[in-house]
C-alpha positions as CSV (number, residue, x, y, z in Angstrom):
1,M,-4.8,-5.7,-20.9
2,A,-1.4,-6.5,-22.4
3,L,0.7,-9.6,-21.9
4,V,4.4,-8.7,-22.4
5,R,6.8,-11.7,-22.7
6,T,10.3,-10.6,-21.9
7,A,12.0,-13.9,-22.0
8,S,11.6,-17.3,-23.6
9,P,9.0,-19.5,-21.9
10,H,11.6,-22.2,-21.8
11,A,13.9,-20.0,-19.7
12,R,11.6,-20.0,-16.7
13,P,13.7,-20.9,-13.7
14,H,12.9,-23.6,-11.2
15,A,12.6,-23.1,-7.5
16,R,14.9,-24.5,-4.9
17,I,14.8,-24.6,-1.1
18,D,17.8,-23.1,0.6
19,E,19.1,-23.8,4.0
20,E,20.1,-20.2,4.7
21,P,18.1,-17.0,4.1
22,S,21.1,-15.2,2.6
23,F,20.0,-12.9,-0.2
24,S,20.6,-9.4,-1.2
25,R,17.9,-6.9,-2.2
26,A,20.3,-4.6,-4.0
27,E,18.8,-3.1,-7.1
28,A,15.7,-5.4,-6.8
29,D,12.8,-4.4,-8.9
30,F,10.3,-5.4,-6.3
31,C,10.6,-5.9,-2.5
32,W,8.0,-7.0,0.0
33,S,8.4,-7.7,3.7
34,H,6.3,-8.3,6.8
35,P,8.9,-8.4,9.6
36,E,6.3,-9.5,12.2
37,K,5.8,-12.7,10.2
38,S,9.5,-13.0,9.2
39,V,8.6,-12.6,5.5
40,R,11.1,-11.1,3.2
41,I,10.9,-11.1,-0.6
42,A,13.0,-9.7,-3.4
43,A,12.5,-10.0,-7.1
44,W,14.5,-9.1,-10.2
45,G,13.7,-8.9,-13.9
46,E,10.7,-9.8,-15.9
47,E,9.8,-13.2,-17.3
48,Q,6.3,-12.0,-18.1
49,R,4.3,-8.8,-17.5
50,R,0.6,-8.1,-17.2
51,E,-0.4,-4.4,-17.5
52,G,-3.3,-2.2,-18.4
53,G,-7.0,-3.0,-18.6
54,S,-9.3,-3.1,-15.6
55,L,-8.3,-4.1,-12.1
56,R,-10.6,-7.1,-12.3
57,A,-9.3,-8.3,-15.6
58,L,-5.6,-7.9,-14.6
59,L,-5.9,-9.7,-11.3
60,G,-8.1,-12.4,-12.8
61,D,-5.3,-13.2,-15.2
62,L,-2.7,-13.9,-12.5
63,A,-3.9,-17.3,-11.4
64,E,-1.9,-19.1,-14.1
65,G,1.7,-20.1,-13.9
66,G,4.2,-19.7,-11.1
67,F,7.2,-21.2,-9.5
68,P,6.7,-24.6,-7.8
69,D,6.6,-24.3,-4.0
70,V,6.9,-20.5,-3.9
71,P,3.9,-18.4,-2.8
72,G,3.0,-15.8,-5.4
73,P,4.7,-15.3,-7.7
74,W,3.3,-12.3,-9.6
75,F,4.4,-8.9,-8.0
76,G,3.2,-5.4,-8.7
77,A,1.1,-2.4,-8.0
78,T,-1.8,-0.5,-9.4
79,A,-2.6,3.3,-9.3
80,F,-5.3,4.7,-7.0
81,A,-7.4,6.0,-9.9
82,G,-6.1,3.9,-12.7
83,R,-3.9,6.6,-14.2
84,L,-0.6,8.3,-13.5
85,G,0.5,11.8,-14.2
86,A,3.8,13.1,-15.6
87,G,5.5,12.9,-12.2
88,W,5.2,9.1,-12.3
89,S,7.3,8.6,-15.4
90,G,8.7,5.0,-15.6
91,F,5.6,3.5,-13.8
92,P,2.6,2.1,-15.6
93,P,-0.8,2.6,-13.9
94,M,-1.2,-1.2,-13.5
95,R,1.6,-3.7,-13.7
96,F,2.2,-7.2,-12.3
97,V,5.4,-9.0,-13.2
98,L,6.5,-12.7,-13.1
99,P,10.2,-12.2,-12.2
100,Q,13.2,-13.9,-13.6
101,R,14.9,-14.2,-10.2
102,I,13.3,-14.3,-6.8
103,A,14.4,-14.8,-3.2
104,W,11.8,-15.5,-0.5
105,S,12.1,-16.2,3.2
106,D,9.4,-16.8,5.7
107,G,11.6,-17.3,8.7
108,T,11.7,-21.1,8.5
109,R,11.7,-21.8,4.8
110,H,14.0,-20.1,2.3
111,F,13.3,-20.2,-1.4
112,S,15.2,-18.9,-4.4
113,A,14.5,-19.2,-8.1
114,G,16.6,-18.1,-11.0
115,A,19.4,-19.2,-13.2
116,E,22.1,-17.3,-11.3
117,A,22.9,-16.7,-7.7
118,I,22.2,-13.4,-6.0
119,P,25.4,-12.4,-4.2
120,P,25.0,-10.5,-0.9
121,Q,25.7,-6.8,-1.2
122,A,25.8,-4.1,1.5
123,E,23.0,-1.6,1.3
124,R,24.3,1.9,1.0
125,P,23.1,4.4,3.6
126,S,20.8,7.1,2.5
127,P,21.8,10.8,3.1
128,P,19.7,12.9,5.4
129,A,17.0,14.9,3.7
130,R,15.1,18.1,4.4
131,I,11.6,19.3,3.7
132,V,11.1,21.6,0.8
133,R,8.5,24.1,2.1
134,R,5.6,25.4,0.0
135,N,4.2,28.7,1.3
136,S,0.6,28.0,0.2
137,E,0.4,24.4,1.5
138,R,-1.6,25.2,4.7
139,E,-4.0,27.5,3.0
140,R,-4.6,25.0,0.2
141,W,-5.4,22.3,2.8
142,N,-7.7,24.6,4.7
143,T,-9.6,25.4,1.5
144,L,-9.9,21.8,0.5
145,V,-11.2,20.7,3.9
146,R,-13.7,23.6,3.9
147,K,-15.1,22.4,0.5
148,A,-15.3,18.9,1.9
149,L,-17.2,20.0,5.0
150,E,-19.6,22.0,2.8
151,A,-20.3,18.9,0.7
152,I,-20.9,16.8,3.8
153,A,-23.2,19.5,5.3
154,A,-25.1,19.5,2.0
155,G,-25.6,15.7,2.2
156,S,-23.7,14.7,-0.9
157,L,-20.9,13.1,1.2
158,D,-20.6,11.3,4.5
159,K,-16.8,11.1,4.4
160,V,-14.0,11.9,2.0
161,V,-10.3,11.1,2.4
162,L,-8.1,14.0,1.4
163,A,-4.4,13.6,0.7
164,R,-1.4,16.0,0.6
165,A,2.2,15.7,-0.5
166,I,5.4,16.6,1.3
167,D,8.5,17.1,-0.8
168,V,12.0,16.5,0.5
169,E,15.5,16.7,-0.9
170,A,19.0,15.7,0.0
171,N,22.5,16.6,-1.1
172,A,23.1,13.2,-2.7
173,P,20.9,10.5,-4.2
174,L,18.5,8.9,-1.8
175,Q,18.9,5.1,-1.4
176,P,15.5,3.3,-1.6
177,E,16.8,0.0,-0.1
178,A,18.1,1.9,2.9
179,L,14.7,3.6,3.4
180,L,13.0,0.2,3.1
181,A,15.3,-1.2,5.8
182,A,14.6,1.7,8.1
183,L,10.9,1.3,7.7
184,E,11.1,-2.4,8.4
185,T,12.9,-1.8,11.6
186,A,10.6,0.9,12.9
187,Y,7.3,-0.7,11.7
188,P,7.6,-4.5,11.9
189,S,3.8,-5.0,12.0
190,C,3.4,-3.2,8.7
191,R,4.0,-4.5,5.2
192,S,6.9,-2.7,3.7
193,F,7.4,-2.5,-0.1
194,L,9.6,-1.2,-2.9
195,V,8.5,-1.0,-6.5
196,R,11.1,0.1,-9.0
197,G,10.2,2.2,-12.1
198,A,11.7,1.8,-15.5
199,D,13.9,4.9,-15.1
200,G,15.3,3.9,-11.7
201,A,12.8,5.8,-9.5
202,A,11.3,3.8,-6.7
203,F,8.0,3.8,-4.8
204,V,8.7,2.9,-1.2
205,G,6.5,2.6,1.9
206,A,5.4,0.7,5.0
207,T,1.6,0.4,5.0
208,P,-0.5,-0.6,8.0
209,E,-3.5,-1.4,5.9
210,L,-4.1,-4.8,4.3
211,L,-6.6,-5.0,1.5
212,C,-6.8,-8.8,1.6
213,T,-5.0,-12.1,2.0
214,I,-6.3,-15.1,0.2
215,D,-5.3,-18.7,1.0
216,G,-7.5,-21.2,-0.8
217,D,-11.1,-20.1,-0.1
218,R,-10.3,-18.1,3.0
219,V,-10.1,-14.4,2.7
220,E,-9.0,-11.9,5.4
221,T,-9.1,-8.2,5.3
222,E,-9.4,-5.3,7.9
223,A,-10.9,-1.9,8.6
224,L,-8.3,0.7,9.6
225,A,-9.8,4.1,10.3
226,G,-9.6,6.5,13.2
227,S,-6.3,7.8,14.3
228,A,-4.6,9.4,17.3
229,A,-1.2,10.1,18.7
230,P,0.2,7.3,20.8
231,A,-0.3,9.4,24.0
232,D,-4.0,9.6,23.2
233,A,-4.5,5.9,22.4
234,Q,-7.0,5.0,25.1
235,S,-9.2,8.1,24.5
236,L,-9.5,6.9,20.9
237,L,-11.8,4.1,22.0
238,G,-14.3,6.7,23.4
239,N,-14.0,9.3,20.6
240,Q,-17.4,9.2,18.9
241,K,-16.3,11.0,15.8
242,E,-13.5,8.5,15.2
243,L,-15.7,5.5,16.2
244,R,-18.4,6.7,13.7
245,E,-15.8,6.9,10.9
246,H,-14.5,3.5,11.8
247,R,-17.9,1.9,11.9
248,W,-18.7,3.2,8.4
249,V,-15.5,1.5,7.1
250,V,-16.3,-1.8,8.8
251,E,-19.9,-1.8,7.5
252,H,-18.8,-1.0,3.9
253,I,-16.1,-3.6,3.8
254,A,-18.3,-6.3,5.4
255,G,-21.1,-5.5,3.0
256,S,-18.9,-5.4,-0.1
257,L,-17.2,-8.7,1.0
258,A,-20.6,-10.4,1.4
259,Q,-21.1,-10.0,-2.4
260,V,-18.3,-12.5,-3.1
261,A,-17.9,-14.5,0.2
262,A,-19.9,-16.2,2.9
263,G,-19.6,-16.3,6.6
264,V,-18.3,-12.7,7.0
265,H,-17.1,-12.3,10.5
266,F,-15.7,-9.5,12.6
267,P,-15.6,-8.6,16.3
268,P,-18.3,-6.2,17.6
269,E,-15.9,-3.6,18.9
270,P,-12.7,-2.2,17.3
271,R,-9.2,-2.8,18.7
272,L,-6.2,-0.5,18.9
273,R,-3.4,-0.9,16.4
274,A,-0.4,0.8,17.8
275,L,2.5,1.9,15.6
276,A,5.6,3.9,16.5
277,N,4.1,7.2,15.4
278,V,0.3,6.7,15.5
279,V,-2.5,4.6,16.8
280,H,-5.4,3.4,14.7
281,L,-8.8,1.8,15.4
282,H,-8.6,-1.7,13.8
283,T,-11.1,-4.4,13.1
284,P,-10.1,-7.7,11.5
285,I,-12.6,-9.2,9.0
286,S,-12.6,-12.8,7.6
287,A,-14.8,-14.8,5.3
288,R,-14.9,-17.8,2.9
289,L,-15.0,-17.1,-0.8
290,L,-18.1,-18.3,-2.7
291,P,-17.5,-21.0,-5.4
292,G,-15.9,-19.5,-8.5
293,R,-14.8,-16.3,-6.8
294,G,-11.2,-15.2,-6.4
295,L,-8.8,-12.4,-5.9
296,A,-10.1,-10.3,-8.8
297,D,-13.6,-10.3,-7.3
298,V,-12.4,-9.4,-3.8
299,A,-10.2,-6.5,-5.0
300,A,-12.9,-5.1,-7.3
301,A,-15.4,-5.3,-4.4
302,L,-13.2,-3.7,-1.8
303,H,-11.0,-1.2,-3.6
304,P,-10.9,1.7,-2.9
305,T,-12.1,1.3,0.7
306,P,-13.7,4.2,2.6
307,A,-10.3,4.5,4.4
308,V,-8.7,5.9,1.3
309,G,-11.7,7.2,-0.7
310,G,-14.8,7.9,1.3
311,M,-18.5,7.4,1.4
312,P,-20.5,7.1,-0.7
313,R,-17.7,5.7,-2.8
314,N,-18.5,7.2,-6.2
315,A,-19.3,10.6,-4.8
316,A,-16.1,10.7,-2.7
317,L,-14.0,9.7,-5.7
318,E,-15.6,12.4,-7.8
319,F,-14.9,15.0,-5.1
320,I,-11.2,13.9,-4.9
321,A,-10.8,14.0,-8.7
322,R,-12.4,17.5,-8.9
323,H,-10.9,19.2,-5.9
324,E,-7.9,17.5,-4.4
325,G,-5.4,18.7,-7.1
326,L,-2.9,16.0,-6.3
327,D,-1.5,13.3,-8.6
328,R,-1.8,10.4,-6.1
329,G,-0.2,8.0,-8.6
330,L,0.4,4.6,-6.9
331,Y,-0.3,6.1,-3.4
332,A,-3.5,4.6,-2.0
333,G,-3.5,2.1,-4.8
334,L,-2.7,-1.6,-4.4
335,V,0.7,-3.3,-4.0
336,G,1.6,-6.9,-3.3
337,W,1.8,-10.4,-4.8
338,A,-0.6,-12.9,-6.3
339,G,-0.7,-16.4,-7.6
340,P,-2.8,-19.6,-7.8
341,D,-5.1,-19.7,-4.8
342,R,-2.8,-17.4,-2.8
343,A,-2.4,-13.7,-2.7
344,E,-1.6,-10.7,-0.4
345,L,-2.5,-7.2,-1.4
346,A,-2.1,-4.1,0.7
347,V,-3.2,-0.5,0.3
348,A,-0.1,1.6,-0.5
349,L,0.0,4.1,2.3
350,R,2.8,5.8,4.3
351,S,4.8,5.9,1.1
352,A,7.0,8.1,-1.0
353,L,8.1,8.3,-4.7
354,V,11.9,8.5,-4.6
355,R,13.7,9.9,-7.6
356,G,17.4,10.7,-7.3
357,A,18.0,13.2,-4.5
358,R,14.3,14.1,-4.1
359,A,11.3,12.3,-2.7
360,R,7.6,13.1,-2.5
361,L,5.7,11.7,0.5
362,F,1.9,11.1,0.5
363,V,-0.3,11.2,3.5
364,G,-4.1,11.6,4.0
365,A,-6.9,12.1,6.5
366,G,-10.6,11.3,6.6
367,I,-12.9,14.3,6.7
368,V,-16.3,13.7,8.3
369,E,-18.8,15.9,10.1
370,G,-17.0,17.5,13.0
371,S,-13.6,17.5,11.4
372,S,-11.4,20.6,11.6
373,A,-8.7,21.6,9.1
374,D,-6.1,22.1,11.8
375,E,-6.7,18.7,13.5
376,E,-6.7,16.8,10.2
377,F,-3.5,18.6,9.1
378,E,-1.8,17.6,12.3
379,E,-3.0,14.0,11.7
380,T,-1.2,14.0,8.3
381,E,1.9,15.4,10.0
382,L,1.8,12.6,12.5
383,K,1.4,10.0,9.7
384,A,4.2,11.6,7.7
385,R,6.8,10.9,10.5
386,A,7.1,7.3,9.4
387,M,8.7,8.2,6.1
388,L,10.3,11.5,7.4
389,D,12.2,9.6,10.1
390,A,13.3,7.0,7.5
391,L,14.6,9.8,5.4
392,G,16.5,11.3,8.2
393,V,14.5,14.5,8.3
394,A,15.0,16.3,11.6
395,R,12.0,16.6,13.9
């Protein structure tokens, strides 16, 4: 793991409390928001950077330093499989940054830190985009699901989450900040994010899935598996296939969390988590960290969850690496912020890599016994509407 110092340690800015939450996110290197909780964050520049190494080592190194009174303050993302292909130029596989400037609002308190003010700027609208069709996409998906079902029937897998990409293009450069704002408006219960690459590309999304929040010794996470269209929400609670898939995720997360925490608690039955375009089965899970345990232990125990990998975990990850044929990059990896005794990390879903006038969307579906290629393809189409609508792609 490398420590990259990009400014003098004596230049670290101090925090101040502002009366007004006025700040611009224009050209920010990292943005994070949770509209339901009135949280909005923007960060610029690098005071220090941590990158590379193992997930446990990287996250374990983030407990030092930070701005007084400001939650965080390290911001970043990690790749799903610890590596990135050529399409992700400008993004390291693991990077967390201590910013030079930051603006943070939680609805009642407004913090800013940095030597210079951040003047408000209007966010430019993003041009409408269109899907770039690939003739073999449906056949490729059908073949992939068939191989997964064969592995499940043979007993080597219980579940595997398969992903696909959707490419879109516009007649002018897409505007990541405008996409972020559209996602925040449409999905206020999700955590929206923007991570800027070194070459100006941006990874943008609005994820419904929390990996963990940590506040002192309290840790919260959730199981999010099982999906349906909003019109079929109530039937989801009686769908045995979806309930079985959800139960596996709950059991895996609870069992993994019990290795680093005590008093693991979750309700006996799942709830419905309704979004604008899809409804999920949802189970909140909480616990208390064991002495000496922290964010690095929690993330190493939980990631990747069966909601983005599968079960058994190692077998599912091996299947994905061998057969999926998709460079997931930061998709289904981790994104968020971390600092002394406090952190919030989410699984980077419902997301897109935006580069100039083009964007690549990533969506996935869990394959279990009883899955069909057609139904799972339609599920990915349903999930894709979050980003397609933000991009202005016609229905």
